[in-house]
C-alpha positions in Angstrom: 14.5 12.3 9.7 11.9 9.6 10.0 11.1 7.2 12.8 11.8 3.5 12.5 10.1 0.4 13.9 12.6 -2.2 15.1 12.8 -5.8 16.1 10.6 -5.7 19.3 7.5 -5.2 17.0 8.1 -8.5 15.1 5.3 -10.9 16.0 3.6 -8.3 18.2 1.9 -5.9 15.8 0.2 -3.8 18.4 -1.6 -1.0 16.6 -1.4 1.7 19.2 1.2 3.5 17.0 -1.2 3.5 14.0 -4.0 5.0 16.0 -2.0 8.1 17.1 -0.1 8.8 13.9 -1.5 12.1 12.5 -0.3 11.4 8.9 -1.1 7.7 8.6 2.4 6.7 7.7 2.5 3.4 9.5 1.6 0.4 7.5 1.4 -3.4 7.6 -0.3 -6.3 5.7 -1.8 -9.4 7.2 1.2 -11.5 6.2 3.8 -8.9 7.4 5.5 -9.7 10.7 5.4 -6.1 12.0 4.4 -2.5 11.3 6.6 -0.2 9.1 6.9 3.6 9.0 7.1 5.1 5.5 10.3 7.3 5.7 9.0 9.9 3.2 5.6 10.3 4.9 6.8 10.4 8.5 6.8 14.0 9.8 9.0 13.2 12.7 6.4 14.2 15.3 7.2 11.3 17.7 3.5 10.7 18.5 4.0 7.0 17.9 7.1 6.5 20.1 5.6 6.8 23.6 2.5 4.6 22.9 4.5 1.6 21.6 4.0 -1.1 24.3 7.2 -2.9 23.3 9.5 0.1 22.8 10.1 -0.7 19.2 10.0 2.8 17.7 13.0 5.0 17.5 14.1 8.2 15.7 16.3 7.0 12.9 19.4 8.5 14.5 18.6 6.8 17.8 18.1 3.2 16.6 20.2 0.9 18.8 23.2 -0.5 16.9 21.8 -4.1 17.2 18.7 -3.0 15.2 20.3 -0.6 12.7 19.3 -3.0 9.8 15.6 -2.0 10.6 16.3 1.4 9.0 16.6 -0.3 5.7 13.9 -2.9 6.5 11.4 -0.1 7.0 12.4 1.7 3.9 12.7 -1.4 1.7 9.3 -2.8 2.7 7.6 -0.1 0.7 9.4 -1.0 -2.6 6.8 -2.0 -5.2 3.8 -1.5 -2.8 0.7 0.4 -3.8 0.3 2.8 -0.9 -3.2 3.8 -1.9 -4.3 0.2 -1.7 -2.6 -0.2 1.7 -4.4 2.9 3.1 -7.8 1.4 2.2 -7.3 -1.6 4.5 
């Protein structure tokens, strides 16, 4: 089960979560409004959750009901993206 980044990250994009992720599964682009966790790369270690300054990261089964759509938002953001190119940035 992967972790999910939800609404509180929108417009904030604090990179503390990226810095602690041991598998580099958190991505963004300059034009993206937030960070996204790749659901197939996330190892469910929870390292990112406590460092998020806006409490935007949740275990997929713990995402608050009001932000459940962010489960699909995180997954769908990766559709058609070249992950190798994103990792180089």
